[in-house]
N, C-alpha and C positions, 0 to 999 in steps of 0.2 A: 842146329844150335851154333851160335858164335860166341866167343869169350874175347873180351878186350881189356887191356891193362891201361886204365885211364890216367894213371899217375906217371907212368914212364913213356906214354905214347909221344913220338915226336910230332911237334906241331910247327906249321909254317906261320910266318907273320900275318897280321890281320889282312894286309893288303892281298894276300894270297889265300884267303880264307876258304875258297872252294877246294883247296887241297886238303883241308882239315876235315871234310866230310868223310867219315869212314863207314857209314852204313846208310843205305837208301833204299826205300821201297815205295810202293804206290801210297802207303798210309802215313809214312813218316820218314824224317831225314835226321841223322844224328852227326854232330860235329863237335870236336874239341874247341874251346875258345880260351886262348891263352894270352893274357894281357900283361905286359911288363909295368913296373911301377910307373905311374904317371900316364900310361897308355889308355886310349879309350876306344869305344865302338860308336861311330857317328849315328846319327838317327837313321833309322830303318823302318819303313812302313811294312809290318807284317800283316798278311791277310789271313793268318792262321793262328791257332793257340801255339805258344811256345813254352817249353818246361826247361828251366835252367837248374842245374845241380851243381854246387860248389864243391870242389875237392881241396882246393888250397887257396889261401888269401881271402880277399874281401873287395867288393865293387859296389859302388853306388849304382843303381839302375833306375832309370826314369821311364815310366810307362805312361803314355799320354801325358797328363798333367801331375801325376803322383811319382813321388820319390820314395825309394826304399833301398835298404842295404842287403846284400846277400853275403854271406860268409861261409867258412868251411863247415860242411855238415848240413847246410840248409838247401831247401828246394823252393823254387819260385814258379808259379805257373801264371801265365798271362792270357787274357783274351786277345783277339786280333787288336793290334794298336801300333802306335809308332814308339819304337823302343830305342834307347840309347844307354851307354854305360861307360863308367869311368872307374879306373882301378888305381887309386892312389898308392897302394902298397903291392900291386900285382895280384893277379887271380888266375885260377885255372877252373874252367867250367865245362860241363856237358850241356850242350843246347840240343834239344829235341824239338823239331819243327813239325807239327801235325799237318798233313795234307788237307786243305780245306775241300769240303764237297764231296768227299769219299764216302759213300753210303753203301757200297757192296762189302 
């Protein structure tokens, strides 16, 4: 068992996002995404399902051709798709990337 404090966890800037992966296994990878006001996440082609859980703030998320907003207390699950994000007011999310093709 491992327990993590998602609110006070230190987070590196988006351009160093690999440092924000705090748990990884064969089945999934977890990272904190912390975007300052006006900051965004450029388009990324995800080959797997992704789960976003919002802890603070709000962000507009574009999944393929669909737009939605995720805010504090909400969870968003995506199919494999091209994903981008923009946080006008800033946001802190948990991102869980499911490893594709894992059937064991």
